[in-house]
Biotite code that builds the C-alpha atoms (Angstrom):
import biotite.structure as struc

atoms = struc.array([
    struc.Atom([-0.068, -0.067, -0.050], chain_id="A", res_id=1, res_name="MET", atom_name="CA", element="C"),
    struc.Atom([1.273, 3.317, -0.986], chain_id="A", res_id=2, res_name="THR", atom_name="CA", element="C"),
    struc.Atom([1.247, 6.502, 0.942], chain_id="A", res_id=3, res_name="LYS", atom_name="CA", element="C"),
    struc.Atom([-1.266, 8.057, -1.221], chain_id="A", res_id=4, res_name="LYS", atom_name="CA", element="C"),
    struc.Atom([-3.660, 5.154, -0.823], chain_id="A", res_id=5, res_name="GLN", atom_name="CA", element="C"),
    struc.Atom([-3.142, 5.305, 2.877], chain_id="A", res_id=6, res_name="LEU", atom_name="CA", element="C"),
    struc.Atom([-3.790, 9.067, 2.882], chain_id="A", res_id=7, res_name="LEU", atom_name="CA", element="C"),
    struc.Atom([-7.034, 8.585, 0.905], chain_id="A", res_id=8, res_name="ALA", atom_name="CA", element="C"),
    struc.Atom([-8.325, 5.932, 3.246], chain_id="A", res_id=9, res_name="ILE", atom_name="CA", element="C"),
    struc.Atom([-7.526, 8.184, 6.279], chain_id="A", res_id=10, res_name="VAL", atom_name="CA", element="C"),
    struc.Atom([-9.291, 11.119, 4.602], chain_id="A", res_id=11, res_name="LEU", atom_name="CA", element="C"),
    struc.Atom([-12.436, 8.974, 3.745], chain_id="A", res_id=12, res_name="CYS", atom_name="CA", element="C"),
    struc.Atom([-12.542, 7.740, 7.312], chain_id="A", res_id=13, res_name="ILE", atom_name="CA", element="C"),
    struc.Atom([-12.176, 11.287, 8.628], chain_id="A", res_id=14, res_name="LEU", atom_name="CA", element="C"),
    struc.Atom([-14.684, 12.689, 6.224], chain_id="A", res_id=15, res_name="PHE", atom_name="CA", element="C"),
    struc.Atom([-17.155, 9.900, 6.987], chain_id="A", res_id=16, res_name="GLY", atom_name="CA", element="C"),
    struc.Atom([-16.691, 10.438, 10.761], chain_id="A", res_id=17, res_name="GLY", atom_name="CA", element="C"),
    struc.Atom([-17.444, 14.190, 10.268], chain_id="A", res_id=18, res_name="ILE", atom_name="CA", element="C"),
    struc.Atom([-20.530, 13.462, 8.283], chain_id="A", res_id=19, res_name="LEU", atom_name="CA", element="C"),
    struc.Atom([-21.802, 11.011, 10.851], chain_id="A", res_id=20, res_name="ILE", atom_name="CA", element="C"),
    struc.Atom([-21.013, 13.575, 13.635], chain_id="A", res_id=21, res_name="THR", atom_name="CA", element="C"),
    struc.Atom([-23.082, 16.392, 11.899], chain_id="A", res_id=22, res_name="PHE", atom_name="CA", element="C"),
    struc.Atom([-25.768, 13.976, 11.026], chain_id="A", res_id=23, res_name="GLY", atom_name="CA", element="C"),
    struc.Atom([-26.196, 12.874, 14.748], chain_id="A", res_id=24, res_name="VAL", atom_name="CA", element="C"),
    struc.Atom([-26.105, 16.513, 15.843], chain_id="A", res_id=25, res_name="ILE", atom_name="CA", element="C"),
    struc.Atom([-28.787, 17.420, 13.159], chain_id="A", res_id=26, res_name="GLY", atom_name="CA", element="C"),
    struc.Atom([-31.006, 14.572, 14.351], chain_id="A", res_id=27, res_name="VAL", atom_name="CA", element="C"),
    struc.Atom([-30.375, 15.572, 17.992], chain_id="A", res_id=28, res_name="TYR", atom_name="CA", element="C"),
    struc.Atom([-31.565, 19.171, 17.289], chain_id="A", res_id=29, res_name="LYS", atom_name="CA", element="C"),
    struc.Atom([-34.487, 17.968, 15.125], chain_id="A", res_id=30, res_name="LYS", atom_name="CA", element="C"),
    struc.Atom([-35.865, 15.077, 17.309], chain_id="A", res_id=31, res_name="ASP", atom_name="CA", element="C"),
    struc.Atom([-33.717, 13.715, 20.088], chain_id="A", res_id=32, res_name="PRO", atom_name="CA", element="C"),
    struc.Atom([-36.250, 10.904, 20.716], chain_id="A", res_id=33, res_name="THR", atom_name="CA", element="C"),
    struc.Atom([-34.956, 9.161, 17.536], chain_id="A", res_id=34, res_name="LEU", atom_name="CA", element="C"),
    struc.Atom([-31.690, 8.651, 19.384], chain_id="A", res_id=35, res_name="LEU", atom_name="CA", element="C"),
    struc.Atom([-33.439, 7.408, 22.522], chain_id="A", res_id=36, res_name="GLY", atom_name="CA", element="C"),
    struc.Atom([-32.850, 10.554, 24.368], chain_id="A", res_id=37, res_name="LEU", atom_name="CA", element="C"),
    struc.Atom([-35.507, 12.658, 26.348], chain_id="A", res_id=38, res_name="PRO", atom_name="CA", element="C"),
    struc.Atom([-36.927, 15.586, 24.329], chain_id="A", res_id=39, res_name="PRO", atom_name="CA", element="C"),
    struc.Atom([-35.272, 18.999, 24.915], chain_id="A", res_id=40, res_name="GLU", atom_name="CA", element="C"),
    struc.Atom([-36.882, 21.165, 27.460], chain_id="A", res_id=41, res_name="ALA", atom_name="CA", element="C"),
    struc.Atom([-38.917, 24.019, 25.746], chain_id="A", res_id=42, res_name="ILE", atom_name="CA", element="C"),
    struc.Atom([-37.870, 27.402, 27.085], chain_id="A", res_id=43, res_name="PRO", atom_name="CA", element="C"),
    struc.Atom([-40.862, 29.104, 28.359], chain_id="A", res_id=44, res_name="LEU", atom_name="CA", element="C"),
    struc.Atom([-41.352, 32.787, 28.547], chain_id="A", res_id=45, res_name="ASP", atom_name="CA", element="C"),
    struc.Atom([-43.218, 34.637, 31.320], chain_id="A", res_id=46, res_name="SER", atom_name="CA", element="C"),
    struc.Atom([-46.479, 35.038, 29.121], chain_id="A", res_id=47, res_name="ALA", atom_name="CA", element="C"),
    struc.Atom([-46.676, 31.247, 28.543], chain_id="A", res_id=48, res_name="SER", atom_name="CA", element="C"),
    struc.Atom([-46.026, 30.484, 32.279], chain_id="A", res_id=49, res_name="LEU", atom_name="CA", element="C"),
    struc.Atom([-48.951, 32.807, 33.196], chain_id="A", res_id=50, res_name="VAL", atom_name="CA", element="C"),
    struc.Atom([-51.171, 31.010, 30.627], chain_id="A", res_id=51, res_name="MET", atom_name="CA", element="C"),
    struc.Atom([-50.070, 27.546, 31.978], chain_id="A", res_id=52, res_name="VAL", atom_name="CA", element="C"),
    struc.Atom([-50.574, 28.645, 35.514], chain_id="A", res_id=53, res_name="ASP", atom_name="CA", element="C"),
    struc.Atom([-54.090, 30.061, 34.719], chain_id="A", res_id=54, res_name="SER", atom_name="CA", element="C"),
    struc.Atom([-55.044, 26.840, 32.931], chain_id="A", res_id=55, res_name="THR", atom_name="CA", element="C"),
    struc.Atom([-53.828, 24.780, 35.952], chain_id="A", res_id=56, res_name="ALA", atom_name="CA", element="C"),
    struc.Atom([-55.751, 26.971, 38.336], chain_id="A", res_id=57, res_name="ILE", atom_name="CA", element="C"),
    struc.Atom([-58.982, 26.585, 36.258], chain_id="A", res_id=58, res_name="LYS", atom_name="CA", element="C"),
    struc.Atom([-58.400, 22.806, 36.091], chain_id="A", res_id=59, res_name="ALA", atom_name="CA", element="C"),
    struc.Atom([-57.847, 22.675, 39.839], chain_id="A", res_id=60, res_name="GLU", atom_name="CA", element="C"),
    struc.Atom([-61.147, 24.705, 40.473], chain_id="A", res_id=61, res_name="GLN", atom_name="CA", element="C"),
    struc.Atom([-63.001, 22.277, 38.166], chain_id="A", res_id=62, res_name="GLU", atom_name="CA", element="C"),
    struc.Atom([-61.558, 19.393, 40.056], chain_id="A", res_id=63, res_name="LEU", atom_name="CA", element="C"),
    struc.Atom([-62.611, 20.998, 43.404], chain_id="A", res_id=64, res_name="GLN", atom_name="CA", element="C"),
    struc.Atom([-66.200, 21.671, 42.069], chain_id="A", res_id=65, res_name="ARG", atom_name="CA", element="C"),
    struc.Atom([-66.472, 17.974, 41.005], chain_id="A", res_id=66, res_name="GLN", atom_name="CA", element="C"),
    struc.Atom([-65.187, 16.748, 44.306], chain_id="A", res_id=67, res_name="GLU", atom_name="CA", element="C"),
    struc.Atom([-67.676, 18.914, 46.253], chain_id="A", res_id=68, res_name="GLU", atom_name="CA", element="C"),
    struc.Atom([-70.541, 17.605, 43.904], chain_id="A", res_id=69, res_name="ALA", atom_name="CA", element="C"),
    struc.Atom([-69.472, 14.066, 44.687], chain_id="A", res_id=70, res_name="ARG", atom_name="CA", element="C"),
    struc.Atom([-69.344, 14.804, 48.361], chain_id="A", res_id=71, res_name="GLN", atom_name="CA", element="C"),
    struc.Atom([-72.883, 16.304, 48.254], chain_id="A", res_id=72, res_name="ARG", atom_name="CA", element="C"),
    struc.Atom([-74.055, 13.255, 46.396], chain_id="A", res_id=73, res_name="GLU", atom_name="CA", element="C"),
    struc.Atom([-72.316, 10.875, 48.923], chain_id="A", res_id=74, res_name="ARG", atom_name="CA", element="C"),
    struc.Atom([-73.962, 12.828, 51.757], chain_id="A", res_id=75, res_name="ASP", atom_name="CA", element="C"),
    struc.Atom([-77.313, 12.691, 50.052], chain_id="A", res_id=76, res_name="SER", atom_name="CA", element="C"),
    struc.Atom([-76.975, 8.848, 49.624], chain_id="A", res_id=77, res_name="LEU", atom_name="CA", element="C"),
    struc.Atom([-75.851, 8.392, 53.262], chain_id="A", res_id=78, res_name="ILE", atom_name="CA", element="C"),
    struc.Atom([-78.972, 10.340, 54.396], chain_id="A", res_id=79, res_name="ALA", atom_name="CA", element="C"),
    struc.Atom([-81.214, 8.357, 52.073], chain_id="A", res_id=80, res_name="LEU", atom_name="CA", element="C"),
    struc.Atom([-79.677, 5.055, 53.423], chain_id="A", res_id=81, res_name="THR", atom_name="CA", element="C"),
    struc.Atom([-80.366, 6.094, 57.017], chain_id="A", res_id=82, res_name="LYS", atom_name="CA", element="C"),
    struc.Atom([-83.982, 7.115, 56.237], chain_id="A", res_id=83, res_name="ARG", atom_name="CA", element="C"),
    struc.Atom([-84.428, 3.788, 54.606], chain_id="A", res_id=84, res_name="LEU", atom_name="CA", element="C"),
    struc.Atom([-82.851, 1.893, 57.418], chain_id="A", res_id=85, res_name="SER", atom_name="CA", element="C"),
    struc.Atom([-85.063, 3.740, 60.013], chain_id="A", res_id=86, res_name="ASP", atom_name="CA", element="C"),
    struc.Atom([-88.086, 3.035, 57.842], chain_id="A", res_id=87, res_name="SER", atom_name="CA", element="C"),
    struc.Atom([-87.206, -0.688, 57.708], chain_id="A", res_id=88, res_name="LEU", atom_name="CA", element="C"),
    struc.Atom([-86.549, -0.708, 61.544], chain_id="A", res_id=89, res_name="SER", atom_name="CA", element="C"),
    struc.Atom([-90.118, 0.859, 62.078], chain_id="A", res_id=90, res_name="ARG", atom_name="CA", element="C"),
    struc.Atom([-91.733, -1.705, 59.637], chain_id="A", res_id=91, res_name="GLN", atom_name="CA", element="C"),
    struc.Atom([-89.947, -4.487, 61.346], chain_id="A", res_id=92, res_name="ALA", atom_name="CA", element="C"),
    struc.Atom([-91.335, -3.352, 64.613], chain_id="A", res_id=93, res_name="GLY", atom_name="CA", element="C"),
    struc.Atom([-94.883, -3.051, 63.135], chain_id="A", res_id=94, res_name="GLN", atom_name="CA", element="C"),
    struc.Atom([-94.490, -6.490, 61.675], chain_id="A", res_id=95, res_name="LEU", atom_name="CA", element="C"),
    struc.Atom([-93.502, -7.953, 65.028], chain_id="A", res_id=96, res_name="ASP", atom_name="CA", element="C"),
    struc.Atom([-96.491, -6.377, 66.761], chain_id="A", res_id=97, res_name="SER", atom_name="CA", element="C"),
    struc.Atom([-98.800, -7.541, 64.014], chain_id="A", res_id=98, res_name="VAL", atom_name="CA", element="C"),
    struc.Atom([-97.274, -11.030, 64.351], chain_id="A", res_id=99, res_name="SER", atom_name="CA", element="C"),
    struc.Atom([-97.883, -11.014, 68.134], chain_id="A", res_id=100, res_name="VAL", atom_name="CA", element="C"),
    struc.Atom([-101.411, -9.828, 67.653], chain_id="A", res_id=101, res_name="ALA", atom_name="CA", element="C"),
    struc.Atom([-102.030, -12.464, 65.002], chain_id="A", res_id=102, res_name="SER", atom_name="CA", element="C"),
    struc.Atom([-100.713, -15.113, 67.428], chain_id="A", res_id=103, res_name="GLY", atom_name="CA", element="C"),
    struc.Atom([-102.995, -13.908, 70.137], chain_id="A", res_id=104, res_name="GLN", atom_name="CA", element="C"),
    struc.Atom([-105.895, -13.800, 67.788], chain_id="A", res_id=105, res_name="PHE", atom_name="CA", element="C"),
    struc.Atom([-105.214, -17.283, 66.487], chain_id="A", res_id=106, res_name="GLU", atom_name="CA", element="C"),
    struc.Atom([-104.950, -18.529, 70.172], chain_id="A", res_id=107, res_name="ALA", atom_name="CA", element="C"),
    struc.Atom([-108.260, -16.833, 70.997], chain_id="A", res_id=108, res_name="SER", atom_name="CA", element="C"),
    struc.Atom([-109.897, -18.300, 67.857], chain_id="A", res_id=109, res_name="LEU", atom_name="CA", element="C"),
    struc.Atom([-108.674, -21.795, 68.643], chain_id="A", res_id=110, res_name="GLN", atom_name="CA", element="C"),
    struc.Atom([-110.056, -21.467, 72.264], chain_id="A", res_id=111, res_name="ALA", atom_name="CA", element="C"),
    struc.Atom([-113.369, -20.229, 70.823], chain_id="A", res_id=112, res_name="GLU", atom_name="CA", element="C"),
    struc.Atom([-113.509, -23.207, 68.440], chain_id="A", res_id=113, res_name="ARG", atom_name="CA", element="C"),
    struc.Atom([-112.854, -25.600, 71.206], chain_id="A", res_id=114, res_name="ARG", atom_name="CA", element="C"),
    struc.Atom([-115.554, -24.044, 73.431], chain_id="A", res_id=115, res_name="GLN", atom_name="CA", element="C"),
    struc.Atom([-117.947, -24.074, 70.411], chain_id="A", res_id=116, res_name="ASN", atom_name="CA", element="C"),
    struc.Atom([-117.115, -27.788, 69.855], chain_id="A", res_id=117, res_name="THR", atom_name="CA", element="C"),
    struc.Atom([-117.777, -28.553, 73.624], chain_id="A", res_id=118, res_name="ARG", atom_name="CA", element="C"),
    struc.Atom([-120.988, -26.619, 73.517], chain_id="A", res_id=119, res_name="ASP", atom_name="CA", element="C"),
    struc.Atom([-122.126, -28.280, 70.355], chain_id="A", res_id=120, res_name="ARG", atom_name="CA", element="C"),
    struc.Atom([-121.150, -31.806, 71.723], chain_id="A", res_id=121, res_name="ASP", atom_name="CA", element="C"),
    struc.Atom([-122.973, -31.041, 75.086], chain_id="A", res_id=122, res_name="SER", atom_name="CA", element="C"),
    struc.Atom([-126.028, -29.898, 73.240], chain_id="A", res_id=123, res_name="LEU", atom_name="CA", element="C"),
    struc.Atom([-125.935, -32.944, 71.038], chain_id="A", res_id=124, res_name="ALA", atom_name="CA", element="C"),
    struc.Atom([-125.743, -35.179, 74.112], chain_id="A", res_id=125, res_name="VAL", atom_name="CA", element="C"),
    struc.Atom([-128.459, -33.198, 75.731], chain_id="A", res_id=126, res_name="ALA", atom_name="CA", element="C"),
    struc.Atom([-130.627, -33.771, 72.655], chain_id="A", res_id=127, res_name="ASN", atom_name="CA", element="C"),
    struc.Atom([-129.823, -37.429, 72.613], chain_id="A", res_id=128, res_name="LEU", atom_name="CA", element="C"),
    struc.Atom([-130.737, -37.683, 76.311], chain_id="A", res_id=129, res_name="GLU", atom_name="CA", element="C"),
    struc.Atom([-134.048, -35.978, 75.623], chain_id="A", res_id=130, res_name="THR", atom_name="CA", element="C"),
    struc.Atom([-134.865, -38.446, 72.824], chain_id="A", res_id=131, res_name="PHE", atom_name="CA", element="C"),
    struc.Atom([-133.694, -41.407, 75.036], chain_id="A", res_id=132, res_name="ALA", atom_name="CA", element="C"),
    struc.Atom([-136.249, -40.273, 77.722], chain_id="A", res_id=133, res_name="GLN", atom_name="CA", element="C"),
    struc.Atom([-138.984, -39.914, 74.982], chain_id="A", res_id=134, res_name="ILE", atom_name="CA", element="C"),
    struc.Atom([-138.235, -43.354, 73.530], chain_id="A", res_id=135, res_name="TYR", atom_name="CA", element="C"),
    struc.Atom([-138.354, -44.874, 76.994], chain_id="A", res_id=136, res_name="ASN", atom_name="CA", element="C"),
    struc.Atom([-142.169, -44.286, 76.941], chain_id="A", res_id=137, res_name="ASN", atom_name="CA", element="C"),
    struc.Atom([-142.596, -44.976, 73.172], chain_id="A", res_id=138, res_name="ALA", atom_name="CA", element="C"),
    struc.Atom([-143.612, -48.304, 71.411], chain_id="A", res_id=139, res_name="ASN", atom_name="CA", element="C"),
    struc.Atom([-140.337, -50.306, 70.968], chain_id="A", res_id=140, res_name="PRO", atom_name="CA", element="C"),
    struc.Atom([-141.182, -51.202, 67.194], chain_id="A", res_id=141, res_name="GLN", atom_name="CA", element="C"),
    struc.Atom([-141.601, -47.578, 66.339], chain_id="A", res_id=142, res_name="GLU", atom_name="CA", element="C"),
    struc.Atom([-138.445, -46.587, 68.108], chain_id="A", res_id=143, res_name="VAL", atom_name="CA", element="C"),
    struc.Atom([-136.576, -49.402, 66.241], chain_id="A", res_id=144, res_name="ALA", atom_name="CA", element="C"),
    struc.Atom([-137.747, -48.028, 62.897], chain_id="A", res_id=145, res_name="GLN", atom_name="CA", element="C"),
    struc.Atom([-136.624, -44.512, 63.981], chain_id="A", res_id=146, res_name="ILE", atom_name="CA", element="C"),
    struc.Atom([-133.272, -45.755, 65.057], chain_id="A", res_id=147, res_name="LEU", atom_name="CA", element="C"),
    struc.Atom([-132.692, -47.679, 61.858], chain_id="A", res_id=148, res_name="ALA", atom_name="CA", element="C"),
    struc.Atom([-132.818, -44.345, 60.042], chain_id="A", res_id=149, res_name="ASN", atom_name="CA", element="C"),
    struc.Atom([-130.325, -42.658, 62.309], chain_id="A", res_id=150, res_name="LEU", atom_name="CA", element="C"),
    struc.Atom([-126.491, -42.710, 62.242], chain_id="A", res_id=151, res_name="ASP", atom_name="CA", element="C"),
    struc.Atom([-125.394, -45.942, 64.002], chain_id="A", res_id=152, res_name="ILE", atom_name="CA", element="C"),
    struc.Atom([-123.436, -43.978, 66.633], chain_id="A", res_id=153, res_name="ARG", atom_name="CA", element="C"),
    struc.Atom([-126.369, -41.799, 67.544], chain_id="A", res_id=154, res_name="ASP", atom_name="CA", element="C"),
    struc.Atom([-128.529, -44.776, 67.743], chain_id="A", res_id=155, res_name="ALA", atom_name="CA", element="C"),
    struc.Atom([-126.083, -46.649, 70.102], chain_id="A", res_id=156, res_name="ALA", atom_name="CA", element="C"),
    struc.Atom([-125.764, -43.493, 72.211], chain_id="A", res_id=157, res_name="THR", atom_name="CA", element="C"),
    struc.Atom([-129.634, -43.264, 72.516], chain_id="A", res_id=158, res_name="ILE", atom_name="CA", element="C"),
    struc.Atom([-129.979, -46.935, 73.463], chain_id="A", res_id=159, res_name="LEU", atom_name="CA", element="C"),
    struc.Atom([-127.264, -46.683, 76.108], chain_id="A", res_id=160, res_name="LYS", atom_name="CA", element="C"),
    struc.Atom([-129.078, -43.628, 77.667], chain_id="A", res_id=161, res_name="MET", atom_name="CA", element="C"),
    struc.Atom([-132.428, -45.506, 77.696], chain_id="A", res_id=162, res_name="MET", atom_name="CA", element="C"),
    struc.Atom([-133.536, -47.743, 80.595], chain_id="A", res_id=163, res_name="LYS", atom_name="CA", element="C"),
    struc.Atom([-132.000, -51.220, 80.019], chain_id="A", res_id=164, res_name="LYS", atom_name="CA", element="C"),
    struc.Atom([-135.310, -53.024, 79.809], chain_id="A", res_id=165, res_name="LYS", atom_name="CA", element="C"),
    struc.Atom([-136.736, -50.599, 77.184], chain_id="A", res_id=166, res_name="ASN", atom_name="CA", element="C"),
    struc.Atom([-133.408, -50.719, 75.185], chain_id="A", res_id=167, res_name="ALA", atom_name="CA", element="C"),
    struc.Atom([-133.564, -54.521, 75.125], chain_id="A", res_id=168, res_name="ALA", atom_name="CA", element="C"),
    struc.Atom([-137.148, -54.406, 73.682], chain_id="A", res_id=169, res_name="LYS", atom_name="CA", element="C"),
    struc.Atom([-136.038, -51.945, 71.060], chain_id="A", res_id=170, res_name="VAL", atom_name="CA", element="C"),
    struc.Atom([-133.080, -54.144, 70.073], chain_id="A", res_id=171, res_name="LEU", atom_name="CA", element="C"),
    struc.Atom([-135.336, -57.113, 69.774], chain_id="A", res_id=172, res_name="GLU", atom_name="CA", element="C"),
    struc.Atom([-137.562, -55.152, 67.356], chain_id="A", res_id=173, res_name="ALA", atom_name="CA", element="C"),
    struc.Atom([-134.563, -54.221, 65.056], chain_id="A", res_id=174, res_name="MET", atom_name="CA", element="C"),
    struc.Atom([-133.154, -56.330, 62.265], chain_id="A", res_id=175, res_name="ALA", atom_name="CA", element="C"),
    struc.Atom([-130.535, -58.611, 63.641], chain_id="A", res_id=176, res_name="PRO", atom_name="CA", element="C"),
    struc.Atom([-127.517, -57.249, 61.704], chain_id="A", res_id=177, res_name="GLU", atom_name="CA", element="C"),
    struc.Atom([-128.379, -53.757, 62.760], chain_id="A", res_id=178, res_name="GLN", atom_name="CA", element="C"),
    struc.Atom([-128.838, -54.733, 66.327], chain_id="A", res_id=179, res_name="ALA", atom_name="CA", element="C"),
    struc.Atom([-125.508, -56.540, 66.245], chain_id="A", res_id=180, res_name="ALA", atom_name="CA", element="C"),
    struc.Atom([-123.803, -53.407, 64.887], chain_id="A", res_id=181, res_name="SER", atom_name="CA", element="C"),
    struc.Atom([-125.285, -51.235, 67.520], chain_id="A", res_id=182, res_name="ILE", atom_name="CA", element="C"),
    struc.Atom([-124.283, -53.640, 70.307], chain_id="A", res_id=183, res_name="VAL", atom_name="CA", element="C"),
    struc.Atom([-120.738, -53.919, 68.968], chain_id="A", res_id=184, res_name="THR", atom_name="CA", element="C"),
    struc.Atom([-120.358, -50.192, 68.690], chain_id="A", res_id=185, res_name="LEU", atom_name="CA", element="C"),
    struc.Atom([-121.824, -49.846, 72.275], chain_id="A", res_id=186, res_name="SER", atom_name="CA", element="C"),
    struc.Atom([-119.120, -52.057, 73.704], chain_id="A", res_id=187, res_name="THR", atom_name="CA", element="C"),
    struc.Atom([-116.365, -49.798, 72.319], chain_id="A", res_id=188, res_name="LEU", atom_name="CA", element="C"),
    struc.Atom([-117.611, -47.261, 74.791], chain_id="A", res_id=189, res_name="ASP", atom_name="CA", element="C"),
    struc.Atom([-118.349, -44.274, 72.476], chain_id="A", res_id=190, res_name="ILE", atom_name="CA", element="C"),
])
């Protein structure tokens, strides 16, 4: 290699290095983010600082208004929740008192039904006793016909209330199967 060739190579490398350096500087000035660097800080004058400060103040005031509105809404929801909770508590109390009253009414109704059943049963027994006294003085064949048309339990009850001698005459006048049914039912102690 000659001196001229060596000089040409050195000059080419030097010239290429200068071109690359100026290229990198140009790119850095134009858009430093292309080189992976943060963007250059933009110099601000006092007018732009006042404008930025005024915009920030307006944004802060807007945020404050929104926060106050949210707080009013939150307070309103808390008050509504309290009113609803109080209303539910009152209604639960009313429901409890209605439930107690309903239980008392049901107990009273059951007692009244039991009393009515006892009264009805005692009235039925009194009626059967009255018929037993009447049938004691009646013709046994006629009494047998009447008892044949009654419920077998009522017929057995009437016969048990009659005098034994008269009841035996009535049973003799009845059909044998009916008399047997009545006697069997009477032994069960109705």
